[in-house]
C-alpha positions as CSV (number, residue, x, y, z in Angstrom):
1,M,-33.0,17.9,2.0
2,K,-34.8,19.8,4.8
3,R,-33.0,20.6,7.9
4,K,-34.1,18.7,10.9
5,A,-34.9,20.2,14.4
6,L,-35.9,18.5,17.7
7,V,-37.8,20.5,20.3
8,I,-38.0,19.2,23.9
9,D,-40.4,20.8,26.3
10,D,-42.9,19.6,28.8
11,D,-45.3,22.4,27.9
12,E,-47.4,21.4,24.9
13,S,-48.3,25.0,23.8
14,T,-44.6,25.8,23.6
15,L,-43.9,22.7,21.6
16,D,-46.7,23.6,19.2
17,L,-45.6,27.2,18.8
18,L,-42.0,26.4,18.1
19,K,-42.9,23.6,15.8
20,Y,-45.1,25.9,13.8
21,Q,-42.5,28.7,13.6
22,L,-39.7,26.3,12.6
23,E,-41.8,24.6,9.9
24,S,-42.5,28.1,8.5
25,K,-38.7,28.3,8.0
26,D,-38.8,25.0,6.1
27,Y,-37.5,22.8,8.9
28,E,-38.6,19.2,9.5
29,V,-39.6,19.3,13.2
30,F,-39.8,16.5,15.8
31,T,-41.1,17.1,19.3
32,A,-40.8,15.4,22.7
33,L,-42.5,16.2,26.0
34,D,-39.8,14.8,28.2
35,G,-36.0,14.1,28.1
36,T,-36.2,10.4,27.8
37,T,-38.3,10.6,24.6
38,G,-36.0,13.3,23.3
39,E,-32.9,11.3,24.0
40,K,-34.4,8.3,22.2
41,L,-35.1,10.5,19.1
42,V,-31.5,11.8,19.1
43,N,-30.2,8.2,19.1
44,E,-32.5,7.3,16.2
45,Q,-32.3,10.4,14.1
46,G,-29.7,12.9,12.9
47,F,-30.6,16.5,13.8
48,D,-29.2,19.8,12.7
49,I,-30.4,21.6,15.9
50,I,-31.9,20.7,19.2
51,L,-34.0,23.1,21.3
52,T,-34.6,21.9,24.9
53,D,-36.1,23.3,28.0
54,L,-33.6,23.3,31.0
55,S,-36.3,22.0,33.4
56,L,-37.7,18.7,32.4
57,P,-39.8,16.3,34.5
58,D,-37.5,13.3,34.2
59,I,-33.9,14.3,33.2
60,D,-31.9,17.2,34.4
61,G,-31.3,19.5,31.4
62,I,-27.6,19.6,31.9
63,E,-27.4,15.8,31.9
64,L,-29.6,15.7,28.8
65,V,-27.1,18.0,27.0
66,R,-24.3,15.7,27.9
67,R,-26.2,12.6,26.6
68,C,-27.2,14.3,23.4
69,K,-23.7,15.5,22.6
70,Q,-22.4,12.0,23.3
71,A,-24.9,10.5,20.9
72,S,-24.4,13.2,18.2
73,A,-21.3,15.4,18.9
74,S,-21.8,17.8,15.9
75,T,-25.5,18.6,16.6
76,E,-25.8,21.9,18.3
77,I,-28.1,22.5,21.3
78,I,-29.9,25.7,22.4
79,M,-31.2,25.8,25.9
80,I,-34.5,27.5,26.8
81,T,-34.6,28.6,30.4
82,G,-37.0,30.3,32.7
83,F,-36.3,33.4,34.7
84,G,-33.7,32.9,37.5
85,S,-32.0,29.9,35.9
86,V,-29.3,31.7,34.0
87,T,-26.5,30.4,36.2
88,K,-27.6,26.8,35.5
89,A,-27.9,27.6,31.8
90,I,-24.3,28.8,31.7
91,E,-23.4,25.5,33.2
92,A,-25.2,23.8,30.4
93,T,-23.1,25.7,27.8
94,K,-20.0,24.3,29.5
95,A,-21.5,20.8,29.1
96,G,-21.8,21.3,25.4
97,A,-24.8,23.6,24.7
98,F,-24.4,26.1,21.9
99,Y,-26.2,28.9,23.7
100,Y,-29.2,29.7,25.9
101,V,-32.2,32.0,25.7
102,E,-34.6,33.1,28.4
103,K,-38.4,32.8,28.4
104,P,-40.5,34.4,27.0
105,V,-38.8,33.5,23.7
106,D,-38.5,36.1,20.9
107,F,-38.5,33.8,17.9
108,D,-36.8,36.3,15.6
109,E,-33.8,36.4,18.0
110,L,-34.0,32.7,18.6
111,Y,-33.9,32.1,14.9
112,I,-30.7,34.1,14.4
113,L,-29.1,31.8,17.0
114,I,-30.5,28.7,15.3
115,E,-29.1,29.7,12.0
116,K,-25.6,30.3,13.5
117,A,-25.7,27.0,15.3
118,V,-26.8,25.1,12.2
119,E,-24.0,26.8,10.2
120,R,-21.5,25.8,12.8
121,K,-22.7,22.2,12.6
122,Q,-22.5,22.1,8.9
123,Q,-19.0,23.5,8.9
124,A,-17.9,21.0,11.5
125,D,-19.3,18.2,9.3
126,E,-17.5,19.5,6.2
127,I,-14.3,19.7,8.1
128,R,-14.7,16.2,9.5
129,E,-15.5,14.8,6.0
130,L,-12.5,16.7,4.5
131,R,-10.1,15.3,7.2
132,G,-11.5,11.9,6.7
133,R,-10.9,12.0,2.9
134,L,-7.4,13.4,3.4
135,S,-6.5,10.9,6.1
136,N,-4.6,7.9,4.8
137,V,-4.4,4.1,5.3
138,T,-1.1,3.6,7.2
139,S,-0.7,-0.2,6.6
140,Y,-1.8,-2.6,3.9
141,Q,-1.0,-6.3,3.7
142,G,2.1,-6.0,5.8
143,I,3.2,-2.8,4.0
144,I,3.7,0.3,6.3
145,G,3.2,3.7,4.8
146,G,0.6,6.4,4.4
147,C,2.0,8.9,1.9
148,K,0.2,9.5,-1.4
149,A,2.6,7.4,-3.4
150,M,2.0,4.4,-1.2
151,Q,-1.7,5.0,-1.3
152,E,-1.5,4.7,-5.1
153,I,0.4,1.5,-4.8
154,Y,-2.2,0.0,-2.4
155,E,-5.0,0.9,-4.9
156,L,-3.0,-0.6,-7.8
157,I,-2.5,-3.9,-5.9
158,E,-6.2,-4.0,-5.1
159,N,-7.0,-3.6,-8.9
160,V,-4.5,-6.1,-10.3
161,A,-3.9,-8.7,-7.5
162,D,-6.6,-11.1,-8.7
163,S,-5.6,-11.0,-12.4
164,D,-2.7,-13.0,-13.9
165,A,-1.1,-10.0,-15.4
166,N,2.8,-10.0,-15.2
167,I,4.0,-7.4,-12.7
168,L,7.4,-5.6,-12.6
169,I,8.3,-3.9,-9.3
170,L,10.9,-1.2,-9.5
171,G,12.7,0.4,-6.6
172,E,16.1,1.0,-5.0
173,S,17.6,-1.7,-2.8
174,G,15.9,-1.7,0.6
175,T,12.6,-0.1,-0.5
176,G,10.6,-3.2,0.1
177,K,10.1,-4.8,-3.3
178,E,9.7,-8.3,-1.8
179,V,7.0,-7.0,0.7
180,I,5.0,-5.5,-2.3
181,A,5.4,-8.9,-4.1
182,N,4.1,-10.7,-1.0
183,A,1.1,-8.4,-0.9
184,I,0.3,-9.1,-4.5
185,H,0.4,-12.9,-4.1
186,Y,-1.5,-13.0,-0.8
187,K,-4.2,-10.7,-2.1
188,S,-4.7,-12.9,-5.2
189,S,-6.8,-16.0,-5.9
190,R,-3.5,-17.9,-5.9
191,S,-2.7,-17.1,-2.3
192,G,-3.4,-20.7,-1.2
193,Q,-0.8,-22.0,-3.6
194,P,3.1,-21.8,-3.4
195,F,5.0,-18.5,-3.7
196,V,8.4,-19.3,-5.0
197,K,11.1,-16.6,-4.9
198,V,14.3,-16.6,-6.9
199,N,17.2,-14.1,-6.7
200,C,18.6,-14.1,-10.1
201,S,21.8,-12.5,-9.0
202,A,22.5,-15.1,-6.2
203,L,22.3,-18.2,-8.4
204,P,25.4,-19.4,-10.2
205,K,25.0,-18.7,-13.9
206,E,25.8,-22.3,-14.9
207,L,23.1,-23.6,-12.6
208,I,20.3,-21.0,-13.0
209,E,18.6,-22.8,-16.0
210,S,18.5,-26.1,-14.1
211,Q,17.3,-24.3,-10.9
212,L,14.6,-22.5,-12.8
213,F,13.3,-25.2,-15.3
214,G,14.5,-28.4,-13.6
215,H,16.3,-31.3,-15.1
216,V,16.0,-35.0,-15.8
217,K,18.4,-37.6,-14.5
218,G,21.6,-37.7,-16.5
219,A,21.1,-34.4,-18.2
220,F,24.6,-33.3,-17.1
221,T,27.3,-34.4,-14.8
222,G,25.9,-34.6,-11.2
223,A,22.3,-34.9,-12.3
224,N,21.7,-38.0,-10.4
225,K,17.9,-37.7,-10.3
226,D,15.0,-35.8,-11.8
227,K,14.5,-32.3,-10.4
228,T,11.2,-30.3,-10.7
229,G,12.7,-26.8,-10.8
230,L,11.3,-23.6,-9.4
231,I,8.8,-23.0,-12.1
232,G,7.3,-26.4,-11.4
233,K,7.3,-25.8,-7.7
234,A,5.3,-22.6,-8.3
235,K,2.5,-24.5,-10.1
236,G,-0.8,-22.8,-9.4
237,G,0.9,-20.1,-7.4
238,S,3.3,-17.2,-8.1
239,L,6.9,-16.9,-9.1
240,L,9.1,-14.0,-8.0
241,L,12.2,-13.3,-10.1
242,D,14.1,-10.8,-8.1
243,E,16.9,-8.8,-9.8
244,I,15.6,-9.8,-13.2
245,G,18.2,-7.6,-14.9
246,E,20.9,-10.0,-13.6
247,M,19.4,-13.1,-15.4
248,P,21.9,-14.4,-18.0
249,L,21.1,-13.2,-21.5
250,D,21.0,-16.7,-23.1
251,L,18.3,-17.7,-20.6
252,Q,16.1,-14.7,-21.2
253,P,14.6,-16.0,-24.6
254,K,13.7,-19.3,-22.8
255,L,11.8,-17.4,-20.1
256,L,10.1,-15.3,-22.8
257,R,9.0,-18.5,-24.6
258,V,7.5,-19.9,-21.3
259,L,5.5,-16.7,-20.9
260,Q,4.3,-16.8,-24.5
261,E,3.6,-20.6,-24.8
262,K,2.7,-21.4,-21.1
263,R,5.0,-24.5,-21.3
264,Y,8.7,-25.2,-20.8
265,Y,11.2,-28.1,-21.0
266,R,13.3,-29.4,-18.2
267,V,17.0,-29.6,-19.0
268,G,17.8,-32.8,-20.9
269,S,14.1,-33.5,-21.7
270,E,12.1,-33.1,-24.9
271,T,8.8,-33.5,-23.2
272,P,6.9,-30.2,-22.6
273,V,5.6,-29.3,-19.2
274,S,2.7,-27.0,-18.7
275,A,3.4,-23.8,-16.9
276,D,0.8,-22.4,-14.5
277,F,2.1,-19.5,-12.5
278,R,1.7,-15.8,-12.0
279,L,5.0,-14.0,-12.7
280,I,6.2,-11.1,-10.6
281,T,9.6,-9.6,-11.3
282,S,11.6,-6.9,-9.6
283,T,14.8,-4.9,-10.1
284,N,16.7,-2.1,-8.5
285,R,18.1,-1.0,-11.9
286,D,16.6,1.3,-14.5
287,P,15.1,-1.2,-17.1
288,E,15.8,1.1,-20.0
289,K,19.4,1.5,-19.0
290,A,19.7,-2.2,-18.6
291,I,18.3,-2.6,-22.1
292,A,20.8,0.0,-23.4
293,D,23.6,-1.8,-21.6
294,G,22.7,-5.1,-23.2
295,D,21.8,-6.8,-19.9
296,L,18.0,-7.1,-20.5
297,R,16.2,-8.1,-23.7
298,E,13.7,-5.5,-24.8
299,D,11.1,-8.1,-25.8
300,L,11.3,-9.7,-22.4
301,Y,11.0,-6.3,-20.7
302,Y,7.7,-5.6,-22.5
303,R,6.4,-9.1,-21.7
304,I,7.2,-8.8,-17.9
305,N,6.0,-5.2,-17.7
306,T,2.2,-5.6,-18.1
307,I,1.8,-3.7,-14.8
308,E,4.7,-1.6,-13.4
309,I,4.9,-0.6,-9.7
310,R,7.5,2.0,-8.7
311,I,8.3,2.2,-5.0
312,P,9.6,5.6,-3.9
313,P,12.8,5.7,-1.9
314,L,12.4,6.5,1.8
315,R,13.8,10.0,1.4
316,E,10.8,10.8,-0.7
317,R,8.3,9.6,1.9
318,V,9.5,11.4,5.0
319,D,6.1,11.4,6.5
320,D,6.2,7.6,6.6
321,I,9.3,7.4,8.7
322,P,7.6,7.8,12.2
323,M,5.2,4.9,11.6
324,L,7.9,2.7,10.1
325,A,10.2,3.5,13.1
326,E,7.4,2.7,15.6
327,H,6.5,-0.5,13.8
328,F,10.1,-1.7,14.0
329,L,10.4,-0.5,17.6
330,K,7.6,-2.7,18.6
331,M,8.7,-5.6,16.5
332,Y,12.2,-5.7,18.0
333,S,11.1,-4.8,21.5
334,D,8.8,-7.9,21.3
335,K,11.5,-10.0,19.8
336,Y,14.2,-9.2,22.3
337,G,11.9,-8.8,25.4
338,R,12.5,-5.1,25.8
339,Q,10.0,-2.4,27.0
340,F,10.7,0.5,24.7
341,S,7.6,2.6,23.9
342,S,8.9,5.8,22.3
343,F,11.9,7.8,21.0
344,S,13.5,10.9,22.6
345,N,13.1,14.2,20.8
346,D,16.7,14.1,19.5
347,A,16.5,10.5,18.4
348,Y,13.2,11.3,16.6
349,E,14.7,14.4,14.9
350,S,17.7,12.4,13.8
351,L,15.4,9.9,12.1
352,L,13.8,12.6,10.1
353,E,17.1,14.3,9.1
354,S,18.8,11.2,7.8
355,E,19.1,10.6,4.0
356,W,18.4,6.8,4.4
357,R,20.4,5.7,1.4
358,G,19.7,2.2,2.5
359,N,16.0,3.0,2.6
360,V,13.5,0.9,4.7
361,R,16.0,-1.9,5.2
362,E,18.6,0.6,6.7
363,L,16.0,2.1,9.0
364,Q,15.0,-1.4,10.1
365,H,18.6,-2.2,11.1
366,V,19.1,1.1,12.9
367,I,16.0,0.5,15.0
368,E,17.0,-3.1,15.8
369,R,20.5,-2.0,16.8
370,A,19.0,0.8,18.9
371,V,16.7,-1.7,20.8
372,L,19.7,-3.9,21.6
373,M,22.1,-1.0,22.6
374,N,19.7,1.3,24.6
375,K,18.3,0.8,28.1
376,G,15.2,2.1,29.8
377,D,11.8,2.6,28.3
378,R,12.7,4.8,25.3
379,I,15.3,5.1,22.6
380,E,17.9,7.7,23.5
381,T,20.8,6.8,21.2
382,L,20.8,6.0,17.5
383,E,23.7,5.0,15.2
384,I,23.0,6.1,11.6
385,Q,25.5,5.7,8.9
386,R,25.9,8.9,7.0
387,A,28.3,9.4,4.1
388,G,30.1,6.3,5.1
389,T,30.7,7.4,8.7
390,A,29.0,6.1,11.8
391,R,27.2,9.0,13.6
392,K,26.0,8.4,17.1
393,T,23.2,10.7,18.2
394,K,23.0,11.3,21.9
395,A,19.4,12.0,22.6
396,A,17.7,13.5,25.6
397,G,14.6,15.4,26.5
398,A,10.9,14.7,26.9
399,S,9.1,11.8,25.3
400,V,7.7,12.6,21.9
401,S,4.8,10.3,22.2
402,S,2.5,13.3,21.9
403,V,4.3,14.3,18.7
404,V,4.4,10.9,16.9
405,S,1.0,9.7,17.8
406,V,-2.4,10.9,16.5
407,S,-4.6,12.5,19.1
408,E,-6.5,10.0,21.2
409,N,-9.6,12.2,21.0
410,A,-10.5,12.5,17.4
411,E,-13.7,14.3,18.1
412,R,-11.9,17.0,20.2
413,Q,-9.4,17.5,17.4
414,A,-12.1,18.0,14.8
415,E,-13.7,20.6,17.1
416,D,-10.4,22.3,17.6
417,L,-9.7,22.3,13.9
418,F,-13.1,23.8,13.2
419,E,-12.6,26.5,15.9
420,D,-9.2,27.6,14.5
421,I,-9.4,27.3,10.8
422,G,-12.9,26.3,9.9
423,E,-13.8,29.5,8.1
424,E,-10.7,29.4,6.0
425,I,-11.3,25.8,4.9
426,V,-14.9,26.5,4.0
427,E,-13.8,29.5,1.9
428,L,-11.2,27.2,0.2
429,L,-13.9,24.6,-0.6
430,D,-16.1,27.3,-2.1
431,G,-13.2,28.9,-4.0
432,I,-12.0,26.0,-6.1
433,S,-12.6,26.8,-9.8
434,E,-13.8,24.3,-12.3
435,S,-10.5,24.6,-14.2
436,E,-8.6,23.7,-11.1
437,M,-10.9,20.7,-10.6
438,D,-10.4,19.6,-14.2
439,D,-6.6,20.3,-14.4
440,N,-5.3,19.4,-11.0
441,D,-5.5,16.9,-8.2
442,V,-8.4,18.4,-6.2
443,F,-7.4,16.6,-2.9
444,G,-3.8,17.7,-3.4
445,F,-5.0,21.3,-3.8
446,L,-7.1,21.0,-0.6
447,E,-4.3,19.3,1.3
448,K,-1.9,22.2,0.4
449,S,-4.6,24.7,1.2
450,V,-5.3,23.1,4.6
451,V,-1.6,23.1,5.5
452,E,-1.2,26.7,4.4
453,A,-4.2,27.7,6.5
454,A,-2.8,25.9,9.6
455,L,0.6,27.5,9.2
456,K,-0.9,30.9,8.8
457,K,-3.0,30.4,12.0
458,T,0.1,29.2,13.9
459,K,2.3,32.0,12.4
460,G,4.6,29.4,10.8
461,N,5.0,27.2,13.9
462,K,5.2,23.7,12.3
463,K,4.9,21.8,15.6
464,A,1.7,23.8,16.5
465,A,0.3,23.3,13.0
466,A,0.9,19.6,13.1
467,Q,-0.9,19.4,16.5
468,L,-3.7,21.6,15.2
469,L,-4.2,19.2,12.2
470,G,-3.8,16.0,14.3
471,L,-0.9,14.9,12.2
472,Y,2.6,13.4,12.8
473,R,5.0,16.3,12.6
474,A,7.0,14.4,10.0
475,R,3.9,13.9,7.9
476,L,3.4,17.7,8.0
477,Y,7.0,18.3,6.9
478,G,6.4,15.8,4.0
479,M,3.4,17.8,2.9
480,I,5.3,21.1,3.1
481,K,8.1,19.7,1.0
482,R,5.8,18.0,-1.5
483,H,3.7,21.1,-2.2
484,G,6.7,23.6,-1.9
485,I,4.9,25.6,0.8
486,E,6.8,28.5,2.3
487,S,6.1,29.4,6.0
488,P,4.4,32.8,6.5
489,K,6.6,35.6,7.6
């Protein structure tokens, strides 16, 4: 596509000359005799470069620069000024102009400036696109997390939620298996129907069959009336069998038969009942070990495992800790009528250093306890269980809201990123070989390269690198750990 230029000048001969010269360089050129027309074109079109006279009949040139940069931040502007207006032209550069030239204009010199300005604009666009593609969704259907593993889970849920495929969710206790199950159900076409949840380890073994399938009156002592059962209650909706590995072995073949035949029998009845539900199961055990131990039938495992979702433990998603902590801080501040808005530096660091053996559930309880025990407007003290011992962190120092929040001015961050490591990123984009594209995760490669470039620029200062990239510091730490990046000496 041709590059596009806008020339604004109240002198028609100047407009015609610049239009002719730029078209000879294969630019598509638009012209305007006043600032109002030029501003309208900027709002309607996307330009690679704008050339404008400083003195216009209707709008002050400096004000026009401000308006054009507001409408199109990445488009560069070159001011053309008459003799004696250099001071004002310098003021225009402070307002956002790329550079200025004095009349009479030497087009060869002007064209060198134009090419540099357009190159800068293109690099800024590439960096902005790259940052956009590397930036992550931080919440999805009530799930909090933006690391790569969680992104893959979100995509998987999007792909399978509307099907009736059986789903097995694997993860340690406290990782949020039920939250994932909720997202699957409420994203599906069954969302308007019941979502029935059963904890197989919590039901008495002698009652679980009756609870699951239901029974008829007189089926056993105490069966005083007919009971629908949880499968029946889930009709048209979804059924979650949590801790499926704890289901009694003699009941597992009956569940397998329900999944195969789409019908079941209530205890004490010989009349089949149609089964219409979407099965979601979960466990904190390794299914293969459960099979080897004789606790889970292999044929049932293959039937419930049409789609498998593995949730990473919190210690493997360190970059998600700040957003989870902030989420729970707001949730419990609202619940208990407190005014907490942030964590102190030491409290924040202690969150990142913890092993979180209890995963997200442990983090949630720590934040709830902190909201109840702390005073003021930020969390100073945290109690985190470590190796069976309660450790209280006394925290003091400045608020870390500037560390744990993304920059409020995204455009400024993009400009800062371009200014500091733009050339390195462009070189990286050009330097990816076809074999690297074929054999590796290209975005993972780019992410690693971006972090390495930022650390190089900041001489290994992680806090400065995180600020440069507009990231949570914890998220940067997670990237460094994930890619095995060593800080430059």
